[in-house]
C-alpha positions as YAML, in Angstrom:
chain: A
units: angstrom
residues:
- id: 1
  name: MET
  ca: [0.00, 0.00, 0.00]
- id: 2
  name: ALA
  ca: [2.78, 2.40, 0.94]
- id: 3
  name: VAL
  ca: [4.47, 1.69, -2.36]
- id: 4
  name: ASP
  ca: [1.29, 2.51, -4.28]
- id: 5
  name: ILE
  ca: [0.88, 5.81, -2.41]
- id: 6
  name: LYS
  ca: [4.46, 6.80, -3.20]
- id: 7
  name: ARG
  ca: [3.97, 5.88, -6.83]
- id: 8
  name: ARG
  ca: [0.77, 7.95, -7.08]
- id: 9
  name: SER
  ca: [2.51, 10.88, -5.38]
- id: 10
  name: TRP
  ca: [5.41, 10.68, -7.84]
- id: 11
  name: LEU
  ca: [3.03, 10.46, -10.81]
- id: 12
  name: SER
  ca: [0.99, 13.42, -9.56]
- id: 13
  name: ARG
  ca: [4.16, 15.52, -9.35]
- id: 14
  name: ILE
  ca: [5.02, 14.56, -12.90]
- id: 15
  name: MET
  ca: [1.50, 15.42, -14.09]
- id: 16
  name: ARG
  ca: [1.63, 18.81, -12.35]
- id: 17
  name: ARG
  ca: [4.91, 19.67, -13.96]
- id: 18
  name: GLY
  ca: [4.37, 22.43, -16.47]
- id: 19
  name: THR
  ca: [5.77, 22.95, -19.93]
- id: 20
  name: VAL
  ca: [9.57, 22.91, -19.81]
- id: 21
  name: ILE
  ca: [11.34, 25.73, -21.62]
- id: 22
  name: PRO
  ca: [15.15, 25.48, -21.80]
- id: 23
  name: VAL
  ca: [16.94, 28.79, -21.22]
- id: 24
  name: VAL
  ca: [20.48, 29.56, -22.36]
- id: 25
  name: ARG
  ca: [22.01, 32.69, -20.88]
- id: 26
  name: LEU
  ca: [24.68, 34.38, -23.03]
- id: 27
  name: HIS
  ca: [26.36, 37.04, -20.92]
- id: 28
  name: GLY
  ca: [29.68, 38.74, -21.53]
- id: 29
  name: VAL
  ca: [32.13, 40.02, -24.09]
- id: 30
  name: ILE
  ca: [32.46, 37.86, -27.20]
- id: 31
  name: ALA
  ca: [36.02, 36.62, -27.66]
- id: 32
  name: ALA
  ca: [37.85, 33.44, -28.62]
- id: 33
  name: GLU
  ca: [39.78, 33.45, -25.36]
- id: 34
  name: GLN
  ca: [38.75, 30.60, -23.08]
- id: 35
  name: ARG
  ca: [37.98, 32.13, -19.70]
- id: 36
  name: GLN
  ca: [35.00, 32.77, -17.48]
- id: 37
  name: GLY
  ca: [32.83, 35.62, -18.63]
- id: 38
  name: ARG
  ca: [33.71, 35.30, -22.32]
- id: 39
  name: LEU
  ca: [31.34, 34.07, -25.02]
- id: 40
  name: ASN
  ca: [32.64, 31.91, -27.86]
- id: 41
  name: ILE
  ca: [31.55, 28.91, -29.87]
- id: 42
  name: ALA
  ca: [33.58, 26.50, -27.73]
- id: 43
  name: THR
  ca: [31.78, 27.42, -24.51]
- id: 44
  name: VAL
  ca: [28.34, 28.16, -25.97]
- id: 45
  name: ALA
  ca: [27.88, 25.21, -28.34]
- id: 46
  name: PRO
  ca: [27.53, 22.55, -25.58]
- id: 47
  name: LEU
  ca: [24.85, 24.65, -23.85]
- id: 48
  name: LEU
  ca: [22.90, 25.09, -27.08]
- id: 49
  name: ARG
  ca: [23.14, 21.39, -27.87]
- id: 50
  name: ARG
  ca: [21.70, 20.44, -24.47]
- id: 51
  name: ALA
  ca: [18.91, 23.01, -24.76]
- id: 52
  name: PHE
  ca: [17.72, 21.88, -28.17]
- id: 53
  name: ALA
  ca: [17.96, 18.22, -27.14]
- id: 54
  name: ILE
  ca: [14.95, 18.61, -24.80]
- id: 55
  name: LYS
  ca: [12.38, 17.11, -27.17]
- id: 56
  name: SER
  ca: [9.28, 18.09, -25.21]
- id: 57
  name: ALA
  ca: [10.16, 21.79, -25.18]
- id: 58
  name: PRO
  ca: [8.01, 23.82, -27.60]
- id: 59
  name: ALA
  ca: [10.72, 26.50, -27.91]
- id: 60
  name: VAL
  ca: [14.19, 27.49, -26.77]
- id: 61
  name: ALA
  ca: [14.72, 30.78, -24.94]
- id: 62
  name: ILE
  ca: [18.04, 32.60, -25.17]
- id: 63
  name: ILE
  ca: [18.95, 35.54, -22.96]
- id: 64
  name: VAL
  ca: [21.49, 37.88, -24.54]
- id: 65
  name: ASN
  ca: [23.45, 40.39, -22.52]
- id: 66
  name: SER
  ca: [26.54, 41.36, -24.49]
- id: 67
  name: PRO
  ca: [28.24, 44.55, -25.73]
- id: 68
  name: GLY
  ca: [29.83, 42.64, -28.61]
- id: 69
  name: GLY
  ca: [33.32, 41.54, -29.48]
- id: 70
  name: SER
  ca: [34.75, 39.14, -32.03]
- id: 71
  name: PRO
  ca: [32.82, 39.17, -35.33]
- id: 72
  name: VAL
  ca: [33.96, 35.61, -36.04]
- id: 73
  name: GLN
  ca: [32.74, 34.18, -32.72]
- id: 74
  name: SER
  ca: [29.50, 36.19, -33.04]
- id: 75
  name: ARG
  ca: [28.78, 34.65, -36.42]
- id: 76
  name: LEU
  ca: [29.69, 31.13, -35.30]
- id: 77
  name: ILE
  ca: [27.36, 31.32, -32.30]
- id: 78
  name: SER
  ca: [24.54, 32.82, -34.35]
- id: 79
  name: LYS
  ca: [24.91, 30.18, -37.03]
- id: 80
  name: ARG
  ca: [24.95, 27.35, -34.48]
- id: 81
  name: ILE
  ca: [21.68, 28.62, -33.02]
- id: 82
  name: ARG
  ca: [20.04, 28.60, -36.44]
- id: 83
  name: ASP
  ca: [21.46, 25.22, -37.41]
- id: 84
  name: LEU
  ca: [20.09, 23.61, -34.24]
- id: 85
  name: ALA
  ca: [16.75, 25.41, -34.56]
- id: 86
  name: ASP
  ca: [16.33, 24.09, -38.10]
- id: 87
  name: GLU
  ca: [17.53, 20.61, -37.16]
- id: 88
  name: HIS
  ca: [15.09, 20.30, -34.24]
- id: 89
  name: ASP
  ca: [12.34, 22.42, -35.80]
- id: 90
  name: LYS
  ca: [12.02, 24.63, -32.72]
- id: 91
  name: PRO
  ca: [11.39, 28.38, -32.55]
- id: 92
  name: VAL
  ca: [13.97, 30.50, -30.78]
- id: 93
  name: LEU
  ca: [12.94, 33.41, -28.59]
- id: 94
  name: VAL
  ca: [15.72, 35.87, -27.73]
- id: 95
  name: PHE
  ca: [15.37, 38.09, -24.68]
- id: 96
  name: VAL
  ca: [17.66, 41.11, -24.39]
- id: 97
  name: GLU
  ca: [18.73, 42.32, -20.95]
- id: 98
  name: ASP
  ca: [21.10, 45.31, -20.67]
- id: 99
  name: ALA
  ca: [22.50, 45.05, -24.17]
- id: 100
  name: ALA
  ca: [22.49, 43.18, -27.44]
- id: 101
  name: ALA
  ca: [24.94, 45.50, -29.14]
- id: 102
  name: SER
  ca: [27.32, 44.95, -32.04]
- id: 103
  name: GLY
  ca: [28.24, 41.24, -31.90]
- id: 104
  name: GLY
  ca: [25.59, 40.79, -29.22]
- id: 105
  name: TYR
  ca: [22.97, 41.93, -31.72]
- id: 106
  name: PHE
  ca: [24.53, 39.70, -34.38]
- id: 107
  name: ILE
  ca: [23.75, 36.76, -32.07]
- id: 108
  name: ALA
  ca: [20.29, 38.08, -31.15]
- id: 109
  name: VAL
  ca: [19.04, 38.12, -34.74]
- id: 110
  name: ALA
  ca: [19.44, 34.35, -34.82]
- id: 111
  name: GLY
  ca: [16.17, 34.29, -32.89]
- id: 112
  name: ASP
  ca: [12.81, 33.99, -34.58]
- id: 113
  name: GLU
  ca: [11.73, 36.82, -32.29]
- id: 114
  name: ILE
  ca: [13.63, 39.40, -30.25]
- id: 115
  name: ILE
  ca: [12.01, 40.68, -27.04]
- id: 116
  name: ALA
  ca: [13.76, 43.47, -25.16]
- id: 117
  name: ASP
  ca: [13.35, 45.64, -22.10]
- id: 118
  name: PRO
  ca: [12.31, 49.18, -23.07]
- id: 119
  name: SER
  ca: [15.69, 50.41, -21.76]
- id: 120
  name: SER
  ca: [17.84, 47.67, -23.31]
- id: 121
  name: ILE
  ca: [20.57, 48.77, -25.70]
- id: 122
  name: VAL
  ca: [20.22, 47.30, -29.20]
- id: 123
  name: GLY
  ca: [21.94, 47.84, -32.52]
- id: 124
  name: SER
  ca: [25.47, 49.19, -32.93]
- id: 125
  name: ILE
  ca: [25.64, 47.49, -36.31]
- id: 126
  name: GLY
  ca: [29.14, 48.48, -37.29]
- id: 127
  name: VAL
  ca: [32.83, 47.61, -37.04]
- id: 128
  name: ILE
  ca: [35.52, 49.37, -35.05]
- id: 129
  name: MET
  ca: [39.30, 49.07, -34.80]
- id: 130
  name: ALA
  ca: [41.11, 51.28, -32.31]
- id: 131
  name: GLY
  ca: [44.61, 51.73, -30.98]
- id: 132
  name: PHE
  ca: [47.24, 54.29, -29.98]
- id: 133
  name: GLY
  ca: [50.14, 55.93, -31.75]
- id: 134
  name: PHE
  ca: [53.47, 56.43, -29.96]
- id: 135
  name: VAL
  ca: [55.49, 57.90, -32.81]
- id: 136
  name: GLY
  ca: [58.49, 59.74, -31.37]
- id: 137
  name: THR
  ca: [58.08, 58.34, -27.85]
- id: 138
  name: LEU
  ca: [61.03, 55.96, -28.04]
- id: 139
  name: GLU
  ca: [63.25, 58.66, -29.54]
- id: 140
  name: LYS
  ca: [62.48, 60.94, -26.61]
- id: 141
  name: LEU
  ca: [63.42, 58.12, -24.25]
- id: 142
  name: GLY
  ca: [66.63, 57.40, -26.08]
- id: 143
  name: ILE
  ca: [65.51, 53.93, -27.15]
- id: 144
  name: GLU
  ca: [66.25, 52.53, -30.60]
- id: 145
  name: ARG
  ca: [63.63, 50.12, -31.97]
- id: 146
  name: ARG
  ca: [64.50, 47.67, -34.73]
- id: 147
  name: VAL
  ca: [61.80, 46.09, -36.91]
- id: 148
  name: HIS
  ca: [62.49, 43.71, -39.79]
- id: 149
  name: THR
  ca: [59.68, 42.30, -41.91]
- id: 150
  name: ALA
  ca: [59.17, 40.04, -44.89]
- id: 151
  name: GLY
  ca: [56.23, 41.60, -46.67]
- id: 152
  name: LYS
  ca: [55.83, 45.34, -47.06]
- id: 153
  name: ASN
  ca: [52.55, 45.46, -45.14]
- id: 154
  name: LYS
  ca: [53.55, 43.27, -42.21]
- id: 155
  name: SER
  ca: [54.06, 46.26, -39.91]
- id: 156
  name: THR
  ca: [50.56, 47.68, -40.44]
- id: 157
  name: LEU
  ca: [49.14, 49.10, -37.19]
- id: 158
  name: ASP
  ca: [52.55, 49.24, -35.54]
- id: 159
  name: PRO
  ca: [51.95, 51.93, -32.89]
- id: 160
  name: PHE
  ca: [55.56, 53.19, -33.08]
- id: 161
  name: LEU
  ca: [55.48, 53.87, -36.83]
- id: 162
  name: PRO
  ca: [53.72, 56.76, -38.60]
- id: 163
  name: GLU
  ca: [50.39, 55.89, -40.21]
- id: 164
  name: LYS
  ca: [50.51, 55.50, -43.97]
- id: 165
  name: ALA
  ca: [47.63, 56.41, -46.27]
- id: 166
  name: SER
  ca: [47.82, 52.97, -47.90]
- id: 167
  name: ASP
  ca: [47.50, 51.28, -44.49]
- id: 168
  name: ILE
  ca: [44.44, 53.36, -43.58]
- id: 169
  name: GLU
  ca: [42.84, 52.51, -46.93]
- id: 170
  name: ARG
  ca: [43.40, 48.79, -46.45]
- id: 171
  name: ILE
  ca: [42.11, 48.86, -42.87]
- id: 172
  name: LYS
  ca: [39.02, 50.75, -43.97]
- id: 173
  name: GLN
  ca: [38.29, 48.18, -46.66]
- id: 174
  name: PHE
  ca: [38.81, 45.41, -44.12]
- id: 175
  name: GLU
  ca: [36.20, 47.03, -41.87]
- id: 176
  name: LEU
  ca: [33.79, 47.58, -44.76]
- id: 177
  name: ASP
  ca: [33.99, 43.91, -45.75]
- id: 178
  name: ILE
  ca: [33.18, 42.75, -42.21]
- id: 179
  name: HIS
  ca: [30.46, 45.39, -41.90]
- id: 180
  name: GLN
  ca: [28.81, 44.04, -45.04]
- id: 181
  name: VAL
  ca: [28.74, 40.54, -43.54]
- id: 182
  name: PHE
  ca: [26.95, 42.03, -40.52]
- id: 183
  name: ILE
  ca: [24.49, 43.97, -42.68]
- id: 184
  name: ASP
  ca: [23.69, 40.95, -44.86]
- id: 185
  name: HIS
  ca: [23.08, 38.82, -41.77]
- id: 186
  name: VAL
  ca: [20.66, 41.33, -40.24]
- id: 187
  name: LYS
  ca: [18.78, 41.75, -43.51]
- id: 188
  name: ALA
  ca: [18.57, 37.99, -44.06]
- id: 189
  name: ARG
  ca: [17.16, 37.39, -40.58]
- id: 190
  name: ARG
  ca: [14.98, 40.49, -40.09]
- id: 191
  name: GLY
  ca: [13.91, 41.02, -43.69]
- id: 192
  name: SER
  ca: [10.71, 43.02, -44.09]
- id: 193
  name: ARG
  ca: [10.53, 43.62, -40.33]
- id: 194
  name: LEU
  ca: [13.19, 46.32, -40.69]
- id: 195
  name: LYS
  ca: [11.43, 49.70, -40.75]
- id: 196
  name: ALA
  ca: [14.22, 52.16, -41.51]
- id: 197
  name: SER
  ca: [16.73, 52.80, -44.28]
- id: 198
  name: ASP
  ca: [20.27, 51.46, -44.36]
- id: 199
  name: ASP
  ca: [21.76, 54.86, -43.61]
- id: 200
  name: VAL
  ca: [19.85, 54.83, -40.33]
- id: 201
  name: LEU
  ca: [20.19, 51.21, -39.23]
- id: 202
  name: PHE
  ca: [23.76, 50.43, -40.22]
- id: 203
  name: THR
  ca: [25.76, 53.44, -39.06]
- id: 204
  name: GLY
  ca: [26.93, 51.84, -35.81]
- id: 205
  name: GLU
  ca: [24.39, 53.81, -33.79]
- id: 206
  name: TRP
  ca: [22.55, 52.09, -30.94]
- id: 207
  name: TRP
  ca: [19.10, 52.68, -29.46]
- id: 208
  name: PRO
  ca: [16.96, 51.75, -26.45]
- id: 209
  name: GLY
  ca: [14.76, 48.70, -26.88]
- id: 210
  name: ILE
  ca: [11.59, 50.74, -27.19]
- id: 211
  name: ARG
  ca: [13.08, 52.63, -30.16]
- id: 212
  name: GLY
  ca: [14.37, 49.32, -31.52]
- id: 213
  name: VAL
  ca: [10.76, 48.22, -31.95]
- id: 214
  name: ASP
  ca: [10.01, 51.28, -34.08]
- id: 215
  name: LEU
  ca: [13.06, 50.52, -36.24]
- id: 216
  name: GLY
  ca: [12.25, 46.84, -36.63]
- id: 217
  name: LEU
  ca: [15.37, 45.70, -34.79]
- id: 218
  name: VAL
  ca: [13.21, 44.31, -31.98]
- id: 219
  name: ASP
  ca: [9.84, 42.56, -32.18]
- id: 220
  name: ALA
  ca: [8.35, 43.37, -28.80]
- id: 221
  name: ILE
  ca: [8.91, 44.84, -25.36]
- id: 222
  name: GLY
  ca: [8.74, 42.41, -22.47]
- id: 223
  name: ASP
  ca: [10.68, 39.99, -20.31]
- id: 224
  name: ILE
  ca: [11.17, 36.26, -20.32]
- id: 225
  name: HIS
  ca: [8.68, 35.39, -17.57]
- id: 226
  name: GLU
  ca: [5.68, 37.38, -18.77]
- id: 227
  name: THR
  ca: [6.26, 36.44, -22.41]
- id: 228
  name: LEU
  ca: [6.61, 32.69, -21.86]
- id: 229
  name: ARG
  ca: [3.70, 32.53, -19.40]
- id: 230
  name: ALA
  ca: [1.45, 34.35, -21.85]
- id: 231
  name: ARG
  ca: [2.35, 31.86, -24.59]
- id: 232
  name: TYR
  ca: [2.74, 28.57, -22.76]
- id: 233
  name: GLY
  ca: [0.75, 28.95, -19.52]
- id: 234
  name: ASN
  ca: [1.42, 29.93, -15.95]
- id: 235
  name: ASP
  ca: [2.79, 26.50, -15.03]
- id: 236
  name: ILE
  ca: [5.86, 26.72, -17.28]
- id: 237
  name: GLN
  ca: [9.15, 25.43, -15.92]
- id: 238
  name: LEU
  ca: [12.22, 27.39, -16.99]
- id: 239
  name: LYS
  ca: [15.20, 25.05, -17.18]
- id: 240
  name: VAL
  ca: [18.40, 27.08, -17.16]
- id: 241
  name: ILE
  ca: [21.14, 25.27, -19.07]
- id: 242
  name: GLU
  ca: [24.38, 25.95, -17.22]
- id: 243
  name: PRO
  ca: [27.98, 24.94, -17.92]
- id: 244
  name: LYS
  ca: [29.00, 21.68, -16.30]
- id: 245
  name: ARG
  ca: [31.45, 22.31, -13.49]
- id: 246
  name: SER
  ca: [34.55, 20.24, -12.92]
- id: 247
  name: TRP
  ca: [36.02, 19.51, -9.50]
- id: 248
  name: PHE
  ca: [39.43, 19.91, -11.05]
- id: 249
  name: GLY
  ca: [38.87, 23.13, -13.00]
- id: 250
  name: ILE
  ca: [41.92, 25.39, -12.80]
- id: 251
  name: PRO
  ca: [41.85, 29.02, -14.01]
- id: 252
  name: ARG
  ca: [43.80, 29.51, -17.21]
- id: 253
  name: LEU
  ca: [44.98, 33.02, -16.28]
- id: 254
  name: GLY
  ca: [46.90, 34.27, -13.28]
- id: 255
  name: PHE
  ca: [45.97, 37.34, -11.31]
- id: 256
  name: THR
  ca: [47.68, 39.73, -13.73]
- id: 257
  name: GLY
  ca: [45.97, 38.16, -16.74]
- id: 258
  name: GLU
  ca: [42.55, 38.18, -15.08]
- id: 259
  name: ALA
  ca: [42.97, 41.82, -14.04]
- id: 260
  name: ALA
  ca: [43.97, 42.86, -17.56]
- id: 261
  name: ALA
  ca: [41.06, 40.94, -19.08]
- id: 262
  name: THR
  ca: [38.64, 42.54, -16.62]
- id: 263
  name: VAL
  ca: [39.88, 46.01, -17.56]
- id: 264
  name: GLU
  ca: [39.46, 45.14, -21.23]
- id: 265
  name: ASP
  ca: [35.92, 43.87, -20.67]
- id: 266
  name: ARG
  ca: [34.98, 46.99, -18.71]
- id: 267
  name: ALA
  ca: [36.21, 49.12, -21.59]
- id: 268
  name: VAL
  ca: [33.93, 47.31, -24.02]
- id: 269
  name: TRP
  ca: [30.91, 47.62, -21.73]
- id: 270
  name: GLY
  ca: [31.84, 51.23, -21.01]
- id: 271
  name: ARG
  ca: [31.23, 52.25, -24.61]
- id: 272
  name: PHE
  ca: [27.52, 51.87, -23.84]
- id: 273
  name: GLY
  ca: [27.64, 53.44, -20.40]
- id: 274
  name: LEU
  ca: [27.22, 50.06, -18.68]
...
């Protein structure tokens, strides 16, 4: 008798369990470097694979909170989302928190829908390369620098050499080529939902989520809980897909490396006042 009661109790809990929605949270700067707080295909792919493997789930939810970073890693992550969505025939709902900017927006458009907070930062569809020039600094310090290259353009972007017009032209073309990949991706995914001209959308400017709706960069204003409950019922179960932890995990960077990486990350976030 006791066994039967336990069995009925277990079955009732199963029956009461609501619709399971897997949630993948993508937070951080996008970079190939393997360390905590960075987004790249190596760390994100296993999470996506586990999320889409939940057969009973009617959709996969992805939370994006990123100021951008590597265009290569952004594209790889975005493509993996679409490949898995097509393979498992599941819709993808992307929810933007503080920012889906630059590479973060590149990832966000992999979703079938993008839902943002009214104050989220979206857009920044552009490419940037920045650095410093120290021409004359070594001479003032009495230091002689020796550079030998094979290939006339190998020293491009050397901060201790004067900029050349030919270098600037090549760098600009490099940026334009990558920018076009970004533009094509947004147009392919958003299509007729875009409500503004190219010279508005693709200048590198960013907007709050509420303005993003007007421009067609965002589909709706909302958050993950209210949106999923409205669509799948109040008894939904959000299953957060988290990285598997190892007892023997050892940080790859020492204190100096971690500190430098943190400063770099803060600089990226700082461009958006975050």
